[in-house]
N, C-alpha and C positions, 0 to 999 in steps of 0.2 A: 504493498499500500506506499502509493508518495505520501510526502510529508509536505505541508504547506504552513509559512506563517505570514501573518501580515507585513506588507513590504515595509522594511522598516523606516524607512525616511518617514511615509507618510504615519506613521504610526507615532516617532516623534514628534511630529509637527502638530500630531492631536496632544499627546501628554503635555508637553513643556513647548507650544506654540513660538512665547515669547524669550524663551532661553537661546543663549547664542548657540551658532555652531560651527562658527568660523570667523578669527578676528584675525584680522593682519598688522602687518609691521606699523602703518598709518595708521591705524585706530579704525578703519572701516570692520562695519559685522554683517553677518547676516545671520537671522535668525533661524530652528528648524523649519518654521513655515513659511520665510521667504524663502529659503532653501529649497522647499520641498516645493512650490509655485514657480520659482526658477527653473527648477529642474523638468518637472512636468511640459511648461510653456516647450521648453529647449527642446524636448521630447517629441512634441510635435510638431517641430519645426524640423528635426530630425526625418521625422516620419516622409513627409514633405518631400523631403531629399531622395526618398527611396529604400533608409531604413527600414527594417521587420523584424520582425520574431526570429533569429537564429542567423541573422547578418554579422558579420565576423570585423568590426570596425578600429581603426588603428589608432592610437590616438601618439602623438608625437608631442611632448610639451615638457619644460620644467615645473616646477610647483608653482599653481596658480588658482586661485577660487573658480577660473573659468573650466580649468580641468575638470575640478571635482563637482560640479555642476553636471559638467559634460558623462561623466562616467555616473551617478544618479541616472542621470536621462536616459541612459542606454539602457540602466537598467530596466526601467518603466517598457520600453520596448523588447526586453527579452534578448537584445543586438549581446553576444560576446565582444568583449572588450581586449584589445590585442593592446598591450602596453610595451612600448620602445622607448629604449635608453636611448637620450638625445645625445649621447657621447659615441653610437656608432658612426661609421662612416657609410657610405650609400652603399656600399656591396654588400655590408653585415647584415644594412637595414632590410635589404632587397630579398636577401635570404628568407630573412622572418615574415617577412608581407608574403613573401611567393607562398612557404610553406604552412602558415599560418590560414591562408586563401582568404586573404583579407580584401575587402568590396570596395571600402571606405576608408576614408583617412583624415583624420581632424587635425589641425595642429595649431598650435598657439602662434601669434602672430611674426612671433622673430625665428620663427621655424618655418618660412613660408620656402624660401630660397632652397631650406635643403627637402624639402617636401617634392619642389618641381622638378628634382632630380630623381624622384622614388618611381619606382615601378608601378604605380598605382593610377586606374584613372582619374577616379573620385576622390577631389580633396578640396578641401576647405578651410579656411581658418574658424577659430571660434566667434570671432565677429561678423564674419561670411553670412553663418546662420541665422545672424538676426533677422537678415534682409528678407528670408523664407516668411511663407506664410505660414500658419498654422495646419495642420491636417486634423479634422475631429477625427480621431481615432479613439478607442478603448486603451487605455492605461493599463499595466499591469498593477493590483491591487494586491495580489497575494504573491509571495517567494517560493521557487519551486527546490527546493534541499538541495535535490541533488540535480536539476539543472545548471550547465556550464556556465560562467561571471564573467569568469579573464582567462589569459594565456599572456605567461610571461615566461620569456626563452632563458632558459639558464645553458652555460656551455657544458660542451658532453667532453671525455675524455678522447674523441675519438674525432673531438675540433669542430664539428658541428654541431652548432646549436639544438638545444630540447627547447619544444612549448611544452610548459609544465601546464596541463588545466584543470584550475580549479573550482569547483562550485561552489552555488551562495552555501550549500551547508562547509564545506570546508571554512570557507572564509567565517562565518556565525560559532562555529564549533572553538574557531582561533581566537575569535573574540571572546567567547565564553569558557574558555579556558585561561586565559589571562587575569580576564574577571575577577576568577575564583582564587587566584593565584595572589594577586597585588592588592584585590579588594577595590571600591569602585569607592570613593569620596564625592559628597555633595558639588565639594569647590576644586574638584579636578579639573585641571588646562593641561591638556599635552600636548608639547611643543611638536610642531611635526617639520622639519629641516631633513630628513631624510626623502629622497626621491619618490614620488608616487610612484613610478615606472621601476620600483621595486617593490617586494612584498611588503620590506620589512617599512615602508612609508605609507604603503596602501595597507598596509591594517591598519595603522592609523586611524586613516578614513572609516573605515569599517566600526571599528571600536566607537568611535563616536557618535555615530547613528545608533548604534547598537545598546550605548550604554546614556544617550543625550548629553554627549560632553563634548563641550569648547576643544576646537585647537586652534593653537596660535601658528598660521602659518608660514613658513619662509621663502622664498623663494628657492635658496638656498644656504647652507652654513653657514655661520659669519659665526664667532667665538665670541665677538665682541658684542654683536645684537643677542647671540642666544644669553650670554651671560645676564646682560642688562634683565632679558626678561625673566630669568628666574630672582632676579632679586627686585626690580621694581613693574612685575606686569603678572603677577600672582601664579605664574606658570608654575605646575605643580611634578610635572612629568617631564621627560625627554627621552626620547631614543638619540643612541648613538653609536658610534662604533671608536676603535681602541685613540687614533687620532685626532678624533674630536673631543673626547675624554682628557688628554694630554691638553692639547691649548686650553680650555676651561680650567686645568688646574692649573695652569701656566698664567689666569689670569685670576684666576680666587686670592693666591698666593697665600697670605696668611689669614682670608677672610675663612665669611663660615655663610652659606646657604641661608635663606629664613629658612623656621622650623616650618613651615606650610611645604616647603619642599617635600619631595618623599618619596622618588623614585629615579635614576638615572640608568636605563634600562640598556645595557651594552651587549652589544653583539657583532656581527660583519666580519669576525678579524682575531688574531690572536690577542689575547688580554694579559700581559707581562704581568708579574709578581708585586714587581718595584711597585709599579703603576695602582695597582691595586692596593695596596698596602700605602702610599702616600695618598690613595681618593680616602681608604679608612680611617689614616690620622685624620685629614680633614671634616670626619664624618658624612662623608658625602656617601651618601644609599645607593650605593651601585649593586646591582642586581644582572649578574651575569645570566647571559641565556646561551641557548644552542637551538639551532635549528636550519633550514632551508630555504628552498623557495618551494620544495617541493612535498613540505608541511605546514603551506602557506602562513608560515613566520614562526616566532618561537614555539617551541616541542618541551624544553625543555627550561626551567627556570629557577633561580634561586626565589626562596619569599622570603619577606619582612625577618624575620626575624633569626633567618641562618645567614644574610647577607655580610657579616662581619665573623662571625664562627668557621666560614666555611670559603672560605676566600681561594680562590683558584679553582672552587668546583663552577658546573653548569647549572648546579642544584636537582631537581628532581622535576618528572614527567608532571607535564600539565595534568588536572583532575581525567579529563576524558582520554588522557594518553598511552599509553603501555612504551613500557624502552625495556631490553633486553639486552645482556652482551654474549654473541651470539661466538662457539668456538673459543670462549676463552684458554690464553695459554697458560703457563705455570705462575706467571705473574697475576691472572683474570682480565691478562687484555685482550680485548677481542676486538669483532666487527661492531657498531652499533647498530641494532635495529631498531625499529620502530612502529608502533600502530596505532590508529585513533581516528576518530571522522576531521580533524584536519588536513590530514593527510591526501595527497592526491590519486586520483586513482589509475591518472596514468598520464603519456605525454601523445599530445596529439600528433593522430600520423604517424605514431613508431611502435609500433604492437614490440619489436623486436627489444626497443629498452627500456618499455613497458614490463616487460617477462622478465628483463635480465635483473632490473631494479625490486621486482617485489622476489619473493620467498615465504611461500603460504600465509600469502597476508601483508609477513611483514616488510615493511621498507627498508631494505641493506643501505644504508647510510655511505658506506663504503670510509666513516670515519673509524678510527679505534680510540678506544674509551677502556674503563675501569669502571667498578661502584664500589664504594668504599662500606665498611660496615654496615652502614648506617640509608645504607642506598643513594648516597649522592654519587652525581656522574662525575668524574674528570675525562676530560679527552685529551690524549695525549701524544694525539700525531693528526692532521689535514688527511681527507682524502687523496688519495694517491698523486702526489706531483701536483697538488692545487697551491697556487700561488695567491697568497687576500692582499692587494693593493691598497690599502684606505676602504677599506670596506668593499672593492669589486676583487669579484672571480676572474681570473685568468688562469686558463689552463695554457701547459706548456706546448701542448701538442698542437693547438689552432694557430700559434705563432710560429711553430717550426714547418707548419703545413704552408702557412702565407711565405714565409722567408723563402722556404724554399721553392720556390718560384726563381728566385736567383740563377739567375745558369752559372755563376760561380761558385755558388754553394755547393759543396756535393754533400756533406751532413750536417745538421744542424741539432743541437740540444738545448733545451731552456730550463733552467732552474730560479727561485726564487732566492734572491738575497738579503739576509737581514736588512733594515735602514729604519733610522731613527722616525724618519719625520711619518712613513709610509706603511712601516711593517715591515714591506717584502718591495723588491722592485723584481723586474724580468731582469735576467741575465743569459746572454747567448753565447754559446759555444759554436765555434764554427769550423768545420775543416772544408779548405777550398781548393775548387778548380785550378786556380788563377791567384798565382799569391800576392799581386797586383790589387785586390780587390781590398779595399777600405774599411775600416767600423763607419765613417761619414757616409759613404755608399752605402751599406746596410739600415742602419736608422733613415737615412734620405729613405728607403724604400719600405721599412715598414711606416713611415711617416702618411704614405700615401695608402698602405692599404690596411690600416689599423689604425682601433680609436685611441687617443695619445692616451689612455691610461696603460695600453697595453703594450706600449715600447719599448723597448729594452734600454736599460740602464746603462748599460754596457756589452761590448763586444770582445770576446776573446776569440782568438784565432788560437787552435790547438792541432798537432800533426794527425790524431783520433783521439773517438771516443771511446771510455772504457764501455765492454758487452762482459757479459754471462758466459754462459758456459752455451746459452740458448742462441747465441751471437745479438741477442738484446741489447741497447747501451740502458748501464746501468747509472740513472740520474744523481742519485743520492753519493754515486763515489767523485762527482765533479764538486764536489766542496770542497775538495780538497785541491783543486785547481784554483783557486781562490788566493787570492792576494793575503787576505785573511781567511783564517777556515772558518768557515760556516756551517753549522749544524738546521737541520728542523727545532720549529717551534716546538713546544713544551703542548699549547694551548691552544684549539681553534673553535672559538665559537662564532656561528654561521651566525644569518640573515637573520634577525627577530621580528 
C-alpha cells in the first residue's frame, strides 16, 4: 500500500503562515505562506512551459531564494529535480544532463551564458518564468513517499558519475532522523551556506518545511558573515565542512558563541583531532556526522550528550537507520554497511552500479570503520582512493581518465595529498611518452577539461608506477614518492 502525507509546504503554510521560512543577508524574508503562494504560482508558470508529472528538470544555480521556490514548485507538479553542480565544466554537465534525461533547464541569471553552452533545448532563467502565463491546473496536495523527487550525481570509482535517485520518503526520513537526534527547538534558525545542489545543503531546505524552521540563506560560505550571523542574527545551527570550521575558529579567537547556538554539524571531509579538541576548548558544540549522497545526508551523527565525550567519533545511527561492520578483521575494522528509509533505492539507469552497491538490502558504503564497546562509530579510512577537498569528493580515476587524453602521457595515477587549507588536494604522478612534457602543459589541459576543484595541485614525473602482482597500480605506495611522506587520513565524515 502506498504511503501519502500532506504536501509539506502546504502543511507549514497552514500551521505557521506567519513564521519566517527564509531569511536573507539583506534582511528580506519570506514566510511559509508567502513561500507556498510564490511556489504555487511558479509551478503553474512551469506547467505552461510544458513541465508535467515525471518531467526531469535540471537546476543550475547557486544558493538563492529563487532556487528554493523553484524546487518547491517542481514538487507541486510531480517533476524530478536534477540538481547540477555549478562548478562543473560544460562537458561534465552535459554528461549529467544526458544521463538524467533532462528535458528542461532552469538557471539563475548569472549562469545563463553557461546554460547556453549545454546540450539541452529548453532552458530559461528563474526570472524568465515570470513572463509566462499561469496554466490552470491542479497542483499536488499530497506527497507520495515512494515517488522520485531529486537526482544528485556523485562521482563513481570508474570515473563516470552516477545519478543518485532520492524519493520524497528518503528526504522525509532524513529530516525525521535528524530531528530525533538533534531535537527541535522553537527558536531554531539553521544557517544554510553549503550548496543546495549538494545533498548536505538540500537537506537543510527539506528540514525547514518539515520542522517549520527558518533558514538563514547565504549564497556561499563567508566566514565573517557566518560568524556575525551566529553572534548577532540568532542563528542556532550551522552545517559546515572542516575548512569552514577552521576559519570560524580563527575568527572566534578567545571569544565564545552565544548560549543559544547549539549545533555545528560537521561533515564533508576529514575532521583532524587537534581541530576538534580546539573546538571543544572553545565550547563549540561540534556534532560530527557520517553520510553520503546515497543516504540523503547524515545517517550517523553524534548527539548533544556525547559530543564532548566522544571526540573523533561519528556517533550512532539515526533512529530510523541501521549500521553494521561487515567482515571485521582482528581489530574489528571492516566495511561500513547501512540500511534505512533515508537510503536511496539506487542509481538512475544504472542497474549494474545499484546491484554492486547493495548486499541483501544493505548499502555497502566502501568506508572502513569500527564500533567501540558502546556502539559509537569510528571511521578509520575513506572509500577507496577518494579525495575530499574542501568538502568536494574527487575520484582519482576520473582525473586519470581525463588527463590520459593527452597523447604525451603514457601512464598516470592520482592521489590526495594533505593540505592545511583544503584537507586534501590532488597530486598527479605521470609517466610520459615525451620527456618535453611540462607540468604547466598538464595543468593547462586540466583547466580546460575539469572543474577547478579537481585540478591537480602538483604534477610529479616518474619513470614508472608501483604495481602489485596483478599488475595493478598501487596508489598507496605513491605517498612515499612525495617530498614529505603522506599518509591516509584517519577520519572521514561524509556529507551531511
